[in-house]
FIBA-196267 format. One record per residue (C-alpha): x, y, z; residue number from 1; chain. Coordinates in nm, 2 decimals. Each point is the difference from the previous one (the first is absolute). Example, Ala and Ser with C-alpha at 12.3 -4.5 7.8 and 13.67 -1.06 7.14 Angstrom:
BEGIN
      u      v      w num cadena
   1.23  -0.45   0.78   1      A
   0.14   0.34  -0.07   2      A
END
This chain:
BEGIN
      u      v      w num cadena
  27.52   7.89  17.65   1      A
   0.03  -0.15  -0.37   2      A
   0.06   0.20  -0.39   3      A
  -0.32   0.02  -0.04   4      A
  -0.08   0.17   0.29   5      A
   0.28   0.19  -0.07   6      A
  -0.10   0.13  -0.35   7      A
  -0.36   0.05   0.10   8      A
   0.13   0.27   0.34   9      A
   0.16   0.08  -0.20  10      A
  -0.20   0.12  -0.35  11      A
  -0.29   0.05   0.31  12      A
   0.27   0.30   0.16  13      A
   0.06   0.13  -0.39  14      A
  -0.35   0.10  -0.09  15      A
  -0.12   0.13   0.33  16      A
   0.33   0.26  -0.01  17      A
  -0.04   0.00  -0.47  18      A
  -0.30  -0.08  -0.06  19      A
  -0.12   0.31  -0.12  20      A
   0.17   0.01  -0.23  21      A
  -0.06  -0.23  -0.21  22      A
  -0.32   0.08  -0.03  23      A
  -0.16   0.38  -0.07  24      A
   0.01   0.22   0.24  25      A
  -0.40   0.20  -0.18  26      A
  -0.15  -0.37   0.03  27      A
  -0.29  -0.10   0.13  28      A
   0.15  -0.29   0.34  29      A
  -0.26  -0.23  -0.15  30      A
   0.22   0.00  -0.33  31      A
   0.40   0.07   0.18  32      A
  -0.10  -0.35   0.12  33      A
  -0.14  -0.16  -0.25  34      A
   0.27   0.14  -0.22  35      A
   0.30  -0.13   0.33  36      A
  -0.19  -0.34  -0.01  37      A
   0.13  -0.03  -0.42  38      A
   0.35   0.15   0.11  39      A
   0.03  -0.31   0.21  40      A
  -0.23  -0.28  -0.14  41      A
   0.29  -0.06  -0.29  42      A
   0.11  -0.26   0.35  43      A
  -0.21  -0.21   0.00  44      A
  -0.10  -0.35  -0.21  45      A
  -0.11   0.18  -0.38  46      A
  -0.31  -0.27   0.10  47      A
  -0.02   0.17   0.33  48      A
  -0.04   0.35  -0.01  49      A
  -0.38   0.08  -0.14  50      A
  -0.10  -0.15   0.31  51      A
   0.29   0.11   0.23  52      A
  -0.07   0.34  -0.12  53      A
  -0.36  -0.05   0.08  54      A
   0.06  -0.14   0.33  55      A
   0.28   0.29   0.09  56      A
  -0.28   0.25  -0.16  57      A
  -0.27  -0.17   0.28  58      A
   0.19   0.01   0.30  59      A
   0.09   0.37  -0.02  60      A
  -0.32   0.07  -0.05  61      A
  -0.13  -0.13   0.29  62      A
   0.26   0.21   0.19  63      A
   0.00   0.27  -0.14  64      A
  -0.46  -0.10   0.10  65      A
  -0.04  -0.20   0.34  66      A
  -0.43   0.07  -0.10  67      A
   0.10  -0.22  -0.29  68      A
   0.15  -0.35   0.13  69      A
  -0.35   0.01   0.15  70      A
END
């Protein structure tokens, strides 16, 4: 397992266990997701942030509503 894979696995695990602390517990789900993505997008190169943010949110929306992907 490469160093990147180890870091990715650790971040994923931490988000699953503690991600709810990063967002407003009373916010709608879409807002919580956007807040979390905004926090994590800091790890993406500045010139790619908007494109990556859009792609991540699109993937999450498609997974939440599989009918939307057809």
